[in-house]
Residue, then its C-alpha position, 0 to 999 in steps of 0.5 A: x895733549x890737553x885738547x885730546x884728553x878733554x875730548x876724551x872726557x867729553x865723549x865718554x859720559x854719553x857713550x857710557x850712559x848707553x850701557x844698561x849693565x844687562x850682561x849679554x857681553x860677558x859670555x863673549x868676552x875672552x878676558x872675562x872667560x879667563x879671569x872671571x872678574x867683573x872688572x875684566x869684562x866690558x860691563x865692568x870696564x864701562x863702570x870703571x870709565x864712568x867712575x873715572x869720569x865722575x871722579x870716584x876713582x883715580x887712574x891707578x895701576x890697578x885700574x889700568x890693569x883692568x883696561x890692559x886685560x881687554x883684548x880689544x876684540x870687539x866681540x862685545x860690540x857684536x853681542x850688545x843689544x843696546x848698541x854700546x859703542x865699546x870700540x870707541x870707549x876703549x879707544x878713548x880710554x887707551x889714549x887717556x892711559x897713554x897720555x896720563x899714566x906712568x907705567x912701571x919702568x920694565x913694562x914701559x920699556x918693553x912697550x917702547x921697544x915694541x912700538x919702536x921696532x914692530x911697525x918698522x920693517x927696516x928696523x926689525x929685519x936686522x933683529x930677525x937675521x939674528x932670529x934666523x940664526x937663533x932658529x937654525x942653530x936649535x937654540x930657539x927650541x932649547x930656550x923654549x924648554x927652559x923653566x927659567x925663561x918662564x920667569x920672564x913671560x914677555x920674553x918667553x912669549x916672544x921666543x915661542x911666537x917667532x915663526x920660521x923665517x924665509x929669505x922673502x922676509x928680508x927683501x921688498x923687491x916688488x915691481x911698483x906695477x904688476x899687470x893684469x892677466x888678460x883684460x884689465x878689470x880693475x887697478x888696485x893697490x896692495x898694502x904689504x903690511x909691516x909684520x905681514x911682509x916679515x913673518x908670512x910674505x907668502x900671503x902677499x905673493x899669493x894675493x898678487x897672483x890671485x888678483x892678476x889672474x882675476x883681471x887686476x892690475x896691482x900697484x905696490x907703492x915702494x915707499x909704503x910702511x906700517x898702517x899704524x894698527x899696532x899703535x892705534x890699538x894701544x892708544x899711541x895716537x901720535x905714532x898712529x897718525x904719523x904712520x897714517x899720513x905716510x900711508x896716505x901719501x904713498x897711495x893717494x896719487x895712484x888712481x886706484x879703484x880700491x886699496x886692498x889689505x890681506x891682514x884684518x887688523x890693518x884693514x880695520x885701522x885703514x877704514x878708520x883713518x877718517x876718525x884717526x885724523x878727524x881733528x887735522x884739517x889738512x889731512x882729515x878729508x884725504x884720510x877719509x877718501x883713502x878709507x872709503x877705498x879700503x877693502x879686505x882682499x876677500x871682501x873685494x874679490x867676493x864683490x867683483x867675482x872670480x873670473x878664473x877657473x878653480x881646480x880641486x886642491x886634492x883628489x879627495x874632498x878637503x876639509x877646511x875650517x875658517x878661523x874668524x879674525x876679530x877685527x874682520x868679524x866684529x870690526x869690519x863685519x866680514x863673515x860670509x865673503x871668505x867662506x863664499x870664496x873658499x866654497x868656490x874651490x871644488x872639493x872643499x868642505x867647510x867646517x865651523x869650530x865651537x866658539x868661532x867668535x872667541x878671540x885667539x889671544x893675539x889681538x895686536x901685541x896682546x900676546x906680547x904684553x899679556x902673555x898668560x891670558x893670551x896663552x890660555x886663549x890660544x890653547x883653547x882656539x887651537x884645540x877648538x880648530x883641531x877638534x873640527x877634524x879639518x885638514x887645513x885652517x884658513x886664517x886671514x890675519x897675520x897675528x892669528x896665524x902666528x898665535x895659532x901656529x904656536x899653540x898647535x905646535x906646542x900641542x903636537x898638532x900638525x895642522x897647516x894654517x893658510x890664508x884663504x888667498x893662498x888656497x885660491x892661489x893653489x886652486x888657480x895654479x892647479x887649473x893652469x897646470x891641468 
């Protein structure tokens, strides 16, 4: 632990010196927009980091709150004209907080529960069985209306965010290898994800069908687990490293052309495995080799091209608004590829929302640990997407899906949210049935 903290202290001064405090980041920072405080902006946090390094301030509860308010959306890295590597700075700061700061016990307990269950589907499934009863009995809708629940904002957020659960959420019955349709063009691995496979397993099913229809043999290692994104984004590096090693072991022997991901948060973390395990001589090269093969499934399909025919999704033109997930847009710099794929579906009209680059408030577990800020951002995003007049929202991240679905529902907006691969899957199914 001492070596890690020392590395953080050594790396921070050089990175903070790059910031010239110009303020270009402020308008793109979601926490600054909501809170309006300099200390809750990227520029303010860089100043706090520098002050900590110089010994002018200490890592108190108040200082930690300003770092906790950061969503880690990385919009500031896209906006910064000076090239400040804020992504590295906030990663280092969160590692330091996790190692050095003692949180109040209710907060520490809540985080411990999240890190104990969320990254492990087999642990979470029994709880979700109770969640099914909670939903089907009408108790969820009743509880969500109770004013008393609002005195416990984290629990209120967890209840409101729980999406409808299907039976597919409770099983992993995929064959290890699914053959390509027609001539095999590629052999690819698919990461099922931890939250993805539980809260929206239909996305993985659609991804498999689309890949098969476009000449891909799909490999799904049965022992695969969480990629470590939830822990990585919150500075819990030991857990993130352990989960990363398990994923590497699952995929590295499969002789794959690419390892594909359907959730942007997972993809961002997988592409950084080389950094996450950089100080482990036994795993660093293996981590980087895996990271070099990781692609978002949309990124991959846009690069290799679709080979199957697509049909219109309805007789009339279909207006779709694409929602940019932060770790896709700012973290992986993927913007055009999802839109290019959607525009290949005949009859699709793409629309763009106001403030497309602004985070929806999901941000990993942010909406469970900072529910008030997250809720305001979620409300804004839901209104912005609905205001386009689109008939469907296309979103490529499970956290965004859960967050936006909640706030559409609470605003009485009946607007479906589908992963772009689900829309492609429907267009392929229409083609095969015509």
